[in-house]
Structure formats: C-alpha cells, structure tokens
N, C-alpha and C positions, 0 to 999 in steps of 0.2 A: 447639595447640589452647589457646585462652584459656580458663583456668578460674575460678570466680569469687575474687571478692575477701572477705577477714574483715572484716567492717565494726564489730563488737562482741565484745567478750571479757567475761564476767562470772565472779565469783568466790564461790561459797554456800560458809560452812562448813555444814556440817549435823550433826545427832547423832541416835542412834538407841539402843535399849533393849539391854542384855543383861545374861546371867546371871553367877550368882557361880561364876565360872569358875575355878579353882586353876591355878595353875601357880609354878616357882620364884620367879619375879617377887612374888607372893603371890596374891590375886584381883582378878577383874575387877572396876570398877563397875558401877553399874546402868545406864551410859553408855559409849557411845564415840563419838567425833569424828571425821569425814572432812572431805574437801573437794571439792565436784564444780566442775570447769571447766566453761563453757560457750563454744562459740564458735558466732558464728552471722555465716553470709555473705551477702553481696548476692542470692544466688538464693532464699532462705528457709530454707535448712537450718539444721540445728543440729548440731554436736560435741560429745561428751562426753568427761570423764574424770574418775575420780575416785581420791583417793589420802589418804594421812593428812593431819590436819590440826594444825599449831601454828602459832603468831604469827608463827615465820620461814618456815615455809612462805607463809603467805598474803602475806606482805611480799615474800618472793621472786616469787611470782605477779604480784603488784602490779608490781613493777620491769621485768617482761618485757613489760608491756602495751604498751608502743610499739612492739616489735620483734615484735608479733604484727597488731595491728591496724592495718589498711589493705595486708598481704600478698596476694599470690593463692596458692593453692591447688597452683599449678605448682611453686611455690620453696619448699616445705613444708620440705625437707633443708636448704635454707639458714636458714630461719627457725629451725630447731632449732638448727643449729650455731653461729647468733649468738647464741641464749638460753643454749647451752652456754658460749659463750666469757664473756659477761657474765658468769652464775651462778661461772665457775672464778675471777673477781676474787676472790671472797669466801676463796679458799685452799681448801686439802684439808681435806677432813671426817672425821671418823671416826664410823663407826655406832654406837657406843656398846656399854654394857655389856646383857647378856641379849638381852631381848627389845624393848629400846625404842630404835628407829632416830633418832639425834639428829641425822639430814642433813637438810639440806634441798634442795640444787642437785637431787639425781636425783630428788627427788619432784616438785619442780615441772617438771623437765624431762619426766617422765611424765605429767603432767598436760596439759600441752603437744601432747606427743607423740601421745598418745591421741585428743583432738580434734580433733587438726591430720587424722591418719588416717582419723578417722571421717566428717570432712567431705571429704575426698581420695577415700575409697571410695563414699561417693555421688554424688561428680560423675563418676567414671570408671564408674559402675555395677560397684563389685566389692569383695566383702566382705573385711573387714581381713585375714584369715588370708592372705589370697591376696596382700596387700602386705608380709608378712613375710617376713626371711631372704632367701635365695640363692634359694630353689625354693618359695617360699607356703605353701601346703596340704599338710600330709602326710596328712592324716587328716579323718574327717567326724564322728568322735566322741571324745569325749576322755573318759575313766575318771575320778572323783573317789571319794577315799577318803572312811571317816567318822571325822572328826576329832575325836574323847571327849576328854570331859576328867573329871577328880574335881571335883565340885561342891560348893562350901561350903552350909551351911543358912541361906538369904536370912532366915528366921525369928529368927536370932540376933542380926539387926541391925534396925535400924529405916529401914535406904535402902531406897528403891521398886524393888527389884528386881522382874521381871515375873511376874505369878502367872496360873497356868493355871484360871482360871474357868470357861472352857466349851471343854476342850480336845478336839479332832477325833479325838487319836489318842493312844497311850501317848507317842509321843515329845514332842509339844508339854504334856504333864504331866509326864513325870522330867524335862526339863531347865529344870522351874523347883526340883526337890527335891535335897536333900542325895544326895550319891553320894561314898562313901568306902571304900564295900567292893569286895571282887570279885565279888559277888554282883550289886551294883548297876551296876557298870561293864558287866560282862555285859548286863543288863536294858537299859541304855543301846544296846549293840551289836545287840542284836535289835529294837529299837524302831525305832531308825536303820535299821537292815536293811528291816522291814517297809515303812518308810514310801519309801527310797531306792533302795533294792535292792543296798545297799554290796558288793563282794565283797572290800573292804579294811577294815583297819581300823588306826588311830594313836590310842595312848591320850598324851596330855602328862604327863609326870610331873614331878618335880623337887618332888614334893609329901609323900609319905608315905616311909618308909623304902626304899630300892631291892626288896629282898626282898618288900614288901608289892604295891609296883607289879607285880612281876614276876608274882604270884599272880592279879593283874587279867588281865594277857597268856593265863594258863593258862587262866582262867574264859570268857576270850571264845574261846578255841581248843576248848572242850568243846561250845559251842555251834553254832560254825563253824569246822571241822576244815579245811577248805580255804581257807579267807580269809590272807591275806598282812598278817601282824600286825607293828606296829613300836611302839617304847617310846622316848621322847624328854623324857629329862630336864633338856636345855639346859646340858649338860656339869656337872650338880651332882656328879656321881661322881669318885672319884678315879678312877686306872688300875686300880688293884685292886681297888675296888668295884666298876664298872663288868664287871671282868674275873668278880669274886664273882658278882652278880646275875644276868648274862646266859648267862655259861654255859650254867647248866643248862635253860637254856629256848631253847637259840640254834636247835634243829632246830624250832623253832614261830616263830621271828622270819624275817620275809623280809628284813630288814637291822636296824642299830642307828643311831638318828639321835642325835648329839653325846653319846655314853654319859659321854665324859670331857672334858676342854677342860684350860687352862693351870694347870699345877702346877707350885709351886717353879720351877724354873729353866730347866723344859721349856714348850715353847709347847704350844696347844691342836693345829697339826698335829703335833707329835712325839708328844702322848700318844696319839692318833688312831691314828696310824701305828704305835706299839707294841699297840693296843690289836686293830687286825687283825692284826697278824702272829702275835699270841698267842692268838685268838681264831678266825681263819678267817672272820669275821661280816661281810660289806659294811658300810659307812658311810654314811650321809646325814648334810648339814649344813647350815644356816643361818648358822652362826657362825663358822666359821674360815675360808670362802672368799665372801665377799661382794663381792669386786669381780676385776678378772680379773688381778692381781696376788696376791692372795690364793691364788686359784684356780691360776695358775700354781704357787706354791709347793705346795700342796696336790696338786698330781697329781703335781710332780717328787717328793714324801716319799712318795706312794702311801698318804695319810691319808685320801681319801674317794672311793668308788665313785659316789656319787650327789648333785650339788651340786643344792642347791633354790634355784632361781635365780626368786624370786618377781618378778615383773613390776614392781612397785611399788618395789624397790628396785636395779632394774636396768636397768629401762627394758624398753618392750615390746621392741624390737629388741637389746638387751642381754640380755635374757632367751633369745630364739632363738638369740642367736651364743653363747650358753654352751652351748644344745642342739647347735649344729655343731658345736661343738668335741667335746662329750661322743660325738656319733657319729664323730668322726673319731679321735680318742684310744680308743675300748671300752669309754666311761663310760657312764652312765644319766642322764638330765634327771629333774629332779624339780621342784616347786614348794612354795613355803611360803607362808604366808598370816595375817594378823593380821585383825579384826573388819574385816567392810565389808559394802557396800550390793550392789544388784544390777549397777551400772554396772561395779564391779571384777569381778564374775563373768563378764561380758561379755569383760572384756579379759583374764583369767585364761585363758579358753574358748578364744581366738583365739591366744593366744601357743603354749598347749600343742597346739594346731591343726597349727600351722608348726613345729614342732619336729622336725626326722628323728629317724629312728632308733629305740632302745629309751626309752621313757617310763615312769615309775611314774604311779600315779594321785594327781591332784593334790592339794593340801592345798586344803580352805576350811572358813572359819568360816560361811559360808553356812546352813549346818544350824540354826544358832545364832540366824543373824537373821529367818531364813524367816518369814515374814508381814509383815515391813517391807519397803517397796519405795520405789524411785523412778523407775521406770521400769512402761512401761503393761503390758508383760509380762514379767518378768522369766524368765530363762531357767530350767528346769527340768531337778531331777536323777532321770532314770528311770531303774531296773534297774542303777543305779551311773555312769550315762553323762549327760553332756551333748552335747547336738546341737550342730554348730556351722551356723549360720546361713548361708545362701546369698543373705541380703538385702544391697544393699551397706553397706557402712560396718560398725561395730561391730554392726548389727544390731538397736537398742534404738532405743525413742523414750521420751524425758523424758516422765514426769508431772509436770506445772508442782503441780498441786495438793499431790501426794506432794512434792515436792522443799521448797514451802513450808512444810508440815507439819514438814519435818526443820531447816529454817532457824529456823523458830519454837522448837523443842526446844531447839537450840543457842542461841539468844540468851536463851531462858529459865535456862540454867545457867552455874553459876560454875566450868565445866571447860574449859580450853582445850588439854588434854594428857594423856596417859594416866597413871593414877595408880594403882597396883594396890596399895598398901598400906595405903589410908584403911579399905579394909573388913576388912583383916585386923587391925585393932586391936580389932574385936567379938570375935576370936577366941580372940588372945592378946595380952593387954598388951602395949604397949611394942614390938610386931614391926617389925623392920627386915629389910630384905634381905640375905641372904648369899650371894652366887654358888656356895658350897659346902657350903651347908646348906638341904635340900629344904623346904618352905614351913611345913609342920607339923610339922617337928621343930625342937623348941626346949626 
C-alpha cells in the first residue's frame, strides 16, 4: 500500500514560563525554550514532535529538511536512517556536565522520529505506542511521579516569574512561592497529590546540605507513609557523604538517584557500584548511563538498577530498546525529564506504554508547566496516571493559536538556551556552578 508523501517540514522554536526551581545547576529562569517540529503530508495530516531547543538543534533540523520532504511515509525507517547518517558526520557528541544536554544529533533525530511516527500511525490507523519496540503497547495506563523541587523566592529577584493571582488550588499557589524547608516540601507533595493523585514522589536535591534534604524526604514520608520516595542530588555528594545522608533513610527510599558521581580517580559508575555495595540501596541514573555503551558498562559493573531513559535523548525507539534490555537483564526501566510542553508529555506516555516488564513511575515536569499548552487537549494526570490513547498516531491535535503564542514569546526573548546561573546571582553574589557543591551551600 502506498502511503502519503511528506510535503512540508516546519520548525517552530517556542518558549514557556517556569518557576524558580532549584537544582545543582542553580535555579531555573522564568522561561524555558523548546522546539516543535511539524510534518504535513499530502493527505492533509500533521505529525508533531517536541524536543529541547538550541541554535545547533535548529540548524541540525534545517540540515535534514531535504531528507524528509518528498519522502513517503512507507519509508520512515529509511528516512530516519538517512538523517542519522547525515548527522553522524558531525562526529561523536558528549551529553555535557550535569543537567545540560549539549548534543544535537539525537534531539534532531527524535523530533523527526516523533513527527514521522505520528503521521505513519495516522495513515495506518494505529496508536504510536503500538508501533514501538518488538511487541508494541504493553499497558494502557502509565504511572507518573510527583516531581518536586526546592523553590527559590521569586520576590528576591526582579525577574518575571509566574504569579498565582487567581490560583484554582493549593498547587497553583505553592508552585510560585519559596519552598526551602521540609514543611514546605511536604506541603508541595500534599498539594500535588490532591491535584494529580500521585503515589510516588521525587525530590530534586543538590540544593541544601544533604541532611536537610533527607529531612524533606522524612517530612513527605510522614504525610504519605505508603509512597515510593526518591531523592536526586545529581551526583553532588561524595561517596562517603551519600552513604552518610541516605543510610538513615534507606527504609523509606524506593531507590537513590545519582547520589554520587565521578570522584578523584573513580568514575561515576565505580562510585555508584560502591554505593550500592555498601548501602544495599537500588540506584537510578540519568548521568552515568546516557547511551548504550555507557549502559553496557554500568550493567557490567552493577552500578545501576534503573536506567532513566528519556526519549528526548535516546530517541523514542531507543528508550523502548533500553526498556527491552532492562526486561531481559532483570533491571527496571525509568524515565527522565526536563521542562516540556504537552507534546513531549504525549511522547513520553507512548514510550512508557511500550516498555515491557517492570517500569517505575515516569518523571515529568508537566506539573510545573500545567496551564500552558500547545495542543487542543493535553494528556491529563489523574489518580497519578496517564491514559494511553487509542487514537491513531501520537493522539494530540496541535492548537495553532497556542503554538503561535509560544513562538511569539520565544521571539520576544533574548534566550536561546537554558541558563540556571542568572537567577542565582540574586541569591548569592558571584554564584557559580560547582558539580560537587549544592547550589545554596556557598
């Protein structure tokens, strides 16, 4: 059967609003930037993908235009393969330190992949989750965790952070206020649970002293004693500090995410393996196993139990392949996220739906962006879960008006990449990133 031909590829950088979320890299700016790729076929359908944005990514997408336009949807695998070969001419790419992903090729490929599979799914009347992996859809619901942050006080800056002028609930009010104590974090967890029904919670650490962040976990445990909890300092702690901080709360942690990292002559995979051996805690990572070669070494060294395979830096098919390997190797699949719009939320949901075996509740920043949208009806988190659509393709319809608004915001800003250092200057004079010093420990 001959399927439609792609007639147009449109690249749309967009921006959204963000709260003063703190992490090891500093504090989120009032804005975040993303890129939306739209593919239109000659049958009148549109396929979409969303990825991080940078000048390199935008140029990379433009470079692939001639490989995509004019191709038939039947040949989507060949199209992706040709794009991969072209992008590989730039040589190997490093992900970058900490939470900043400096790669171009994998993001470009993911945008094209998502939009192609969205269109292909529409053409063959099949949901995207059923097209991924060896066996397709594995579940009809995907559990999400409540991804919590310590929050800076936006009132200490003159930056235009969002304000909760007419909050519809406690979550909308609290996500715009300072939260630097166990009590405040527990209130964030309570408000997020009331709105979204989360059963699991994760706290982004690397901000306060380790013991203070452990107290935040204790405070959440008091309110939600059955919840699966985790703490992620992004490798800020030394091996000894990670053991000292987390052993006292090991019985209330589901797993430890990147509690330590590279240290002296030890690699991050070696310190994580030693942490596991000495504490007995399971570990998750989005820092020491971010490609298949790293994953191989991490598995060989028994460094990690839960690879967090964000589809934005593995590709959608690659992230599902990680899930298939985890299922074969007796490991657990999980997902990582950064700030994103609702197209990414749909992509992440389909990927998690196609991963076999045991998976953790997926990371998503959506609760911090909820209220902003690029689609007509964003996926909703109810009772802590996302429902996997049975409609063809990605299952979203682009809202052109909202896309235009987000693009206009992008064009109005002098922001082309993530910068977590600027807002920190309002809190600490001369603040600079240090991968082994929590953001507020100066």
